[in-house]
Phi, psi and omega in degrees: 000308178305306177310322183286317179297309180303328178288337187251018177298314177300324181290315178294331171299310174304314175302312175313311180294321179301317188279346170295309181298311180305308182293325174295316178304319181298315182286327179293316177297312184298323174287322179296319172299314176306316184280351175271355180047059174272353181090150180303319182296324176284329173294324177299313183295313179300317190280329181292332178304326179303307179304318176300308176307317178299321178293310183299316179298318174304322183282321202249339188286334178310320181298320178298314182292324182291332183278316189236002183084164182295318186294311175299326183285326182296307187297320176292316189284328175296325177292318182293314175300314175306313181294325178293314184300320179290326181299341179297324177294339178255340181249072183282057176230124190303322178295320176292323174300321178297319180297320178282345181277328177296317182292317180298325175289322179295312181290319178302324173304313178293324179290317185292324183290315175299311182295324179289324175300324181291314179295322179294332176296329175267001179274140174242174175299334178277331192243356180306311187301320182287314181302308185299319176296315167311308184302312189286324177298321178291319184301312180289315184295310188287328179288330176288321180290328189299338183299323185276006170280347174304334182281000181266000180189184181276142187292337180247012182270184183273336189299309184292323176294323180293321180293323175299316187290321185292322176294323179299308184299321178295317187295344175293326191299300182285339176288313185282342182260005185297143178265007181280122178290124174291132178291167177291138173302129178298160184291144191280142182222147183265146169209108187289145170302330179295313182297315179300324177292324181287331176298303186209092175297317181301316184295321185286316176296329178290318176293331173288316182294317172305320179295312183301318191278311184290322182297317182298314187292306181304324181280320192244353173307309175303317180292325174300314179292317176297319185285336166295352178094012180283135166288181185300326174306310182293321178295322183294314178300313184297312188289317180292331176300314179292312184297308185286326172305338185293346184270336189306311188255349186305308182287311183294312177291326168302318174290328177292327184292337179293337188252011178205186175293119182298340180289343171290325180289323186293312185295323178297312179298318177301319181284325174299322181298321176297312183291331177289318181296324183296312178305312179293328173290318178310330180309322181275308190298326181257005179063049181298138180265097182291357174273346175271135183304314178298319180290322182290324179290324171302315184300309185285330172297318175299326178297312177296322181291321175304310182294322184290323187274321186291325183286336176283335192293321183296306186294322181294327178290323174297314178304316181300317182286324174305327184295337180262359184253151166285143179310323184299333178274352192296317190295308181291329167292323179296319178302318175298319177295322178291325175297316184296313174303323181288323176299314179302311186298334177279321184287310189313310180294332178291317183285315188290330173296322178294323180287321175290336180287330181272324189241359179109191184299324185297344182299331172304306186276342170294317173305302182305311186296322178296312183292325177290323177301315185294321174292333175297307185297319181292326176297312179298318175309310180301325180295327182286329185272322188225142181285167180279163181299146179296144184301320181290358175251001183279134172263159185294154174293146177215132172296138188229154184271155173249042186257285183217158175312329188295324173307324185292345176289342174284349183295120183292349178276353184264099179261100185217167177256313180248113180295167178239134182265326195225194177201166181236106185283002176253002182290142176294142174296127179285343183239125181296161185291316183293328186284320178301314179304317175305314189292318178300326177292316181298314177298323181288327176292332175293000000 
């Protein structure tokens, strides 16, 4: 186990450096838009473009990798990402920034796909879980630390965008010279969203809710913080509190969900998310003074709670769906859940920004709280309609990535021979609804 982790240290280090630049760029663009006073609606459209690019990249980059290989693809995409990040400093127009964010999302999906392929090449049935956990820790930690790089320069100046470009270039070195052989990309397999909904409506809506809320936060969190009067240090603290806070409860609540109906955890995290949103909404409504130590402490504590519970929602939803699946279907189903999450991440900023335009910065968390409340009510309703999965068929909880379908192959729960990289959300459901219900009943009886 230790030797495997040691062998991928250069690769993980390169990913960490890449995520330093990536984490900085997302917040930097958000703060830059706020300082340009373009309005919440324009900011939402610009920032949502990144998630649209991420979807397109996840669906299309695999053909590029298949044609020219992992190393050339990674180098080419990193170069494009580096150039796009620099272009922000020269093209001070929000609509051009939206085009650049689309490109950055597309290229980032390919960069994630290449890096995750190399990790998959080192994974075995015994080590996949450790590799995935290390990958997730690095993802949260480096993106959280990246927020404090904001303090090194002006948000619309050249220096910080150049820093993103430098970090991207440095990340190329350990990744492109790795001696780990990249595996062949797995064959594409279909898993329709209709079938996914029939298997676990709660799990699918949990993934959608996570996408709506997290997409809105990553896109509009910097605008919210800036509008609330925070300086760059305050923005960095706020964003990092949510990002790093996302690691705190995933494992303990996930393991707790192994011992009970996972929908209790989904309902509980949704309700806790509502409470965290109320605390953050109160910041505007009661006129919280963020220059006061106590007020700022409550504010940042609410941000940590928000990040901790919303980041738990997606992996528990994935675990809930997996409880009703054969292991061979887990990877393709995870692709469907990831697509559902990504659609939410595109829609969320558009709706939340419109609400912010009307009522002010608290509209971001009013939207998130309303979505979380709806998830809570729907989960309680589903618990009254359908029994939980049998305990002897539940698979252990595992923290999962929200990047590309390739990362799901690291999930140690998936015991399969031929992995699935993608999915077809227009594919007809191979199981009719009454047949699906019959299979569920037979599984429960067993």
